[in-house]
C-alpha positions as CSV (number, residue, x, y, z in Angstrom):
1,M,31.9,66.5,-14.7
2,N,33.4,67.4,-11.4
3,E,32.9,71.1,-12.4
4,V,29.4,70.4,-13.8
5,V,28.0,68.6,-10.7
6,G,27.2,71.1,-8.1
7,R,27.1,74.0,-10.5
8,D,24.5,73.1,-13.2
9,D,21.2,71.5,-13.3
10,L,21.1,68.0,-14.9
11,L,18.7,66.4,-17.3
12,L,18.7,62.7,-18.2
13,L,16.2,62.1,-21.0
14,T,15.8,58.5,-22.1
15,L,13.9,58.0,-25.4
16,D,12.7,54.6,-24.5
17,T,13.1,52.0,-27.3
18,L,14.4,54.4,-29.9
19,R,16.5,52.8,-32.6
20,Y,19.7,54.3,-33.7
21,D,19.1,53.9,-37.5
22,V,15.7,55.6,-37.3
23,A,17.1,58.5,-35.2
24,R,20.1,58.9,-37.6
25,E,17.9,58.9,-40.7
26,L,15.4,61.4,-39.4
27,A,18.1,63.8,-38.3
28,A,19.9,63.5,-41.7
29,E,16.6,64.2,-43.5
30,G,15.9,67.3,-41.4
31,R,12.9,65.8,-39.7
32,L,14.1,66.5,-36.2
33,P,14.7,70.2,-36.2
34,H,14.4,70.8,-32.5
35,L,16.6,67.9,-31.4
36,A,19.1,68.4,-34.1
37,A,19.5,72.1,-33.1
38,H,21.1,70.9,-29.9
39,L,23.0,67.8,-31.1
40,P,26.7,68.6,-31.7
41,G,27.1,68.7,-35.4
42,G,23.4,68.0,-35.8
43,V,24.0,64.3,-35.6
44,W,23.5,61.4,-33.2
45,E,26.4,59.4,-31.8
46,E,26.2,55.7,-32.3
47,R,26.5,53.8,-29.0
48,H,25.8,50.3,-27.5
49,A,23.1,50.0,-24.8
50,P,24.0,48.7,-21.4
51,G,20.9,46.5,-21.4
52,N,18.4,45.1,-23.9
53,F,15.2,46.2,-22.1
54,T,14.2,49.1,-19.9
55,Y,14.7,47.7,-16.4
56,A,18.2,46.3,-17.0
57,S,19.4,49.3,-19.0
58,H,18.2,51.9,-16.4
59,Q,19.7,50.0,-13.5
60,A,23.0,50.2,-15.4
61,I,22.5,53.9,-16.4
62,F,21.7,54.9,-12.8
63,A,24.9,53.1,-11.7
64,G,26.9,55.3,-14.1
65,F,27.0,53.0,-17.1
66,L,25.6,55.2,-19.9
67,P,25.5,53.7,-23.4
68,T,29.1,52.9,-24.6
69,P,30.6,54.4,-27.7
70,A,30.3,51.9,-30.6
71,A,34.1,51.8,-31.3
72,P,36.9,49.7,-29.9
73,G,38.9,51.0,-26.9
74,R,38.4,52.2,-23.4
75,H,35.9,55.0,-23.1
76,A,36.0,57.2,-20.0
77,R,32.7,57.6,-18.3
78,L,31.0,60.8,-17.1
79,F,29.9,59.2,-13.8
80,A,31.3,56.2,-12.0
81,A,30.9,54.5,-8.6
82,R,34.2,54.2,-6.9
83,F,35.7,50.7,-7.1
84,G,39.2,49.4,-7.5
85,G,40.4,48.4,-10.9
86,S,37.9,50.5,-12.9
87,E,39.3,51.0,-16.4
88,T,36.8,53.6,-17.5
89,T,37.2,56.1,-14.7
90,A,39.2,59.1,-15.6
91,G,40.3,62.4,-14.0
92,R,37.2,64.2,-15.4
93,T,34.8,61.5,-14.2
94,F,32.5,62.4,-11.4
95,V,33.3,59.5,-8.9
96,F,30.8,58.8,-6.2
97,D,30.6,56.5,-3.2
98,A,26.9,56.0,-3.1
99,P,25.3,52.9,-4.6
100,D,23.9,54.8,-7.5
101,L,24.2,58.2,-9.3
102,V,20.7,59.4,-8.1
103,T,21.7,59.0,-4.4
104,A,25.1,60.6,-5.1
105,L,23.5,63.7,-6.6
106,A,21.0,63.9,-3.7
107,D,24.0,63.8,-1.3
108,R,25.5,66.7,-3.3
109,G,22.3,68.8,-2.7
110,Y,20.3,68.1,-5.8
111,H,16.6,67.6,-5.7
112,T,16.1,64.4,-7.7
113,V,13.0,63.9,-9.7
114,C,11.7,61.1,-11.8
115,V,8.9,61.6,-14.4
116,G,8.2,58.0,-15.5
117,G,6.8,56.7,-18.8
118,V,6.8,52.9,-19.4
119,G,5.5,50.4,-16.9
120,F,8.8,50.0,-15.0
121,F,8.1,53.5,-13.6
122,N,4.4,53.3,-12.9
123,K,4.7,52.5,-9.1
124,R,1.7,50.2,-9.4
125,G,3.6,47.2,-7.9
126,A,6.8,46.3,-6.2
127,L,8.8,46.0,-9.5
128,G,7.4,49.3,-10.9
129,S,8.5,51.1,-7.7
130,V,12.2,50.1,-7.7
131,L,13.5,52.7,-10.2
132,P,11.2,55.6,-9.1
133,G,12.2,54.7,-5.5
134,L,15.7,56.0,-6.1
135,F,14.4,59.5,-6.4
136,R,13.2,62.0,-3.7
137,E,10.2,62.9,-5.9
138,S,8.6,60.7,-8.6
139,H,5.6,61.0,-10.8
140,W,3.6,58.7,-13.0
141,E,0.1,59.0,-14.4
142,P,-1.8,57.0,-17.0
143,E,-1.4,60.0,-19.3
144,F,2.4,59.4,-19.3
145,S,2.1,55.8,-20.4
146,V,2.7,54.0,-23.7
147,A,-1.1,53.9,-24.3
148,S,-1.4,57.7,-24.4
149,P,-1.0,59.5,-27.8
150,T,-0.2,62.7,-25.9
151,S,2.2,61.2,-23.3
152,F,5.1,63.4,-23.9
153,E,3.1,66.6,-23.7
154,A,1.6,65.4,-20.4
155,Q,5.1,64.6,-19.0
156,I,6.4,68.0,-20.0
157,A,3.5,69.8,-18.4
158,R,4.4,68.0,-15.1
159,V,8.0,69.1,-15.5
160,E,7.1,72.7,-16.1
161,R,5.1,72.6,-12.8
162,I,8.0,71.0,-10.9
163,V,10.5,73.5,-12.2
164,A,8.2,76.4,-11.4
165,E,7.7,75.3,-7.8
166,L,11.4,74.5,-7.0
167,P,13.3,77.1,-5.1
168,A,15.7,79.0,-7.4
169,E,18.8,78.1,-5.3
170,R,18.1,74.4,-5.3
171,R,19.9,72.3,-8.0
172,L,17.7,69.9,-10.0
173,F,18.4,66.5,-11.4
174,L,15.5,65.6,-13.6
175,F,15.1,62.2,-15.2
176,L,12.3,61.7,-17.8
177,N,11.6,58.4,-19.4
178,V,9.8,59.1,-22.8
179,S,7.2,56.3,-23.5
180,A,6.0,57.6,-26.9
181,L,8.5,55.5,-29.0
182,H,7.5,52.3,-27.3
183,Q,4.9,50.0,-28.7
184,P,2.1,50.8,-29.3
185,N,3.0,53.7,-31.5
186,W,0.8,53.2,-34.5
187,F,-1.4,56.1,-33.5
188,H,1.4,58.6,-34.2
189,L,1.4,57.8,-37.9
190,P,-1.4,59.5,-39.9
191,G,-3.6,56.9,-41.5
192,A,-2.3,53.9,-39.5
193,T,-4.8,51.6,-37.7
194,R,-4.7,49.5,-34.6
195,E,-5.2,46.4,-36.8
196,A,-2.2,47.2,-39.0
197,G,-0.1,47.6,-35.8
198,D,3.3,49.3,-35.3
199,S,6.0,49.6,-37.9
200,L,9.3,51.4,-38.5
201,A,7.2,54.2,-40.0
202,S,5.1,54.6,-36.9
203,H,8.3,54.4,-34.7
204,A,9.7,57.3,-36.8
205,A,6.4,59.2,-36.6
206,A,6.6,58.9,-32.8
207,L,10.1,60.4,-32.8
208,E,8.8,63.3,-34.9
209,Y,6.1,63.8,-32.3
210,V,8.7,63.9,-29.5
211,D,10.8,66.4,-31.5
212,R,7.8,68.8,-31.9
213,Q,7.4,68.9,-28.1
214,V,11.0,68.7,-26.8
215,G,11.6,72.4,-27.1
216,R,9.2,73.0,-24.2
217,L,11.2,70.6,-22.0
218,F,14.5,72.2,-22.9
219,D,13.2,75.7,-22.2
220,A,11.9,74.6,-18.8
221,M,15.3,73.0,-17.9
222,R,17.3,76.0,-18.9
223,S,15.0,78.6,-17.3
224,R,16.8,78.5,-13.9
225,R,20.5,78.1,-14.9
226,R,22.7,76.3,-17.3
227,C,21.7,72.6,-17.6
228,F,23.8,69.7,-18.7
229,A,21.6,67.4,-20.7
230,I,22.0,63.7,-21.7
231,V,19.7,62.5,-24.4
232,C,19.8,58.8,-25.3
233,S,17.9,55.6,-25.9
234,D,18.0,52.8,-23.3
235,H,17.7,50.1,-26.0
236,G,16.2,49.7,-29.5
237,T,13.6,47.3,-30.7
238,A,13.1,45.0,-33.7
239,Y,10.3,45.3,-36.3
240,G,10.8,42.0,-38.1
241,D,14.6,42.4,-38.5
242,D,16.0,39.0,-39.3
243,G,12.7,37.6,-38.1
244,Y,12.9,39.3,-34.6
245,T,10.2,41.4,-33.1
246,G,10.5,43.5,-29.9
247,H,13.4,43.7,-27.5
248,R,15.0,41.8,-24.6
249,L,17.0,40.0,-27.2
250,G,20.4,40.2,-28.7
251,H,20.2,41.9,-32.1
252,P,21.8,45.1,-33.6
253,S,18.4,46.8,-33.8
254,V,18.2,46.4,-30.0
255,W,21.7,47.1,-28.7
256,T,22.6,50.0,-31.1
257,V,21.2,53.3,-29.7
258,P,21.6,57.0,-30.3
259,Y,23.3,59.2,-27.7
260,R,24.3,62.8,-27.2
261,H,25.1,65.2,-24.3
262,F,25.3,69.0,-24.4
263,F,24.6,72.1,-22.4
264,L,21.3,74.0,-22.4
265,E,22.3,77.6,-21.9
266,P,19.9,79.9,-19.9
267,P,18.2,82.8,-21.7
268,A,20.2,86.0,-22.0
């Protein structure tokens, strides 16, 4: 990461609330052709979320604590704040002295941009301004929210504009929080109704919607130079699993998440 930072653009894409089992199943069934084309081996990596709801998980992620591989052992991190005794900081880790990764990248010359999705990024109150406030530029519109059936398309359109307006020599760190998977998602499933509500099937349909659009995002992020992309969920959610519904609770459906990182190469 010490070679990547300062050389490449960076993308952090959090698929808010995406369950690992749903992501794995759809990739295996060939229902995520655009995402799977970039996932190493065409598969997701199983990891454990650093938090069980959006705010907690993103605070950890922005401090360098990405989802942890779901296997015993010490797992070196890509990014880490400098502190004595860290057991997950390795020679290849990008170590920073700032209070968070976003500030550290800005200190290295990156233009840091947040394109929010769920309410913790809407800047409509003090709490909804904390996470976007880490970035030099932040965006949120009602069209980006959980209530919009076309939220991801609207977010990507904003990214395309940001990328087009940024000077070519300026490095970019783009964070995009995808709200489409979060409840309500029933409107992504053909034939579903508001009265019937959300389900695993509508959660899966929302992921297929994201997959149909994600190529535009990847094209925008690789249009300037090579881009290092991290795609993951911040936490999962329960749909009646063992009697649980929702998240901000301790259940495998919530703490088990999909993760992958890879390079987006620029066009020839």
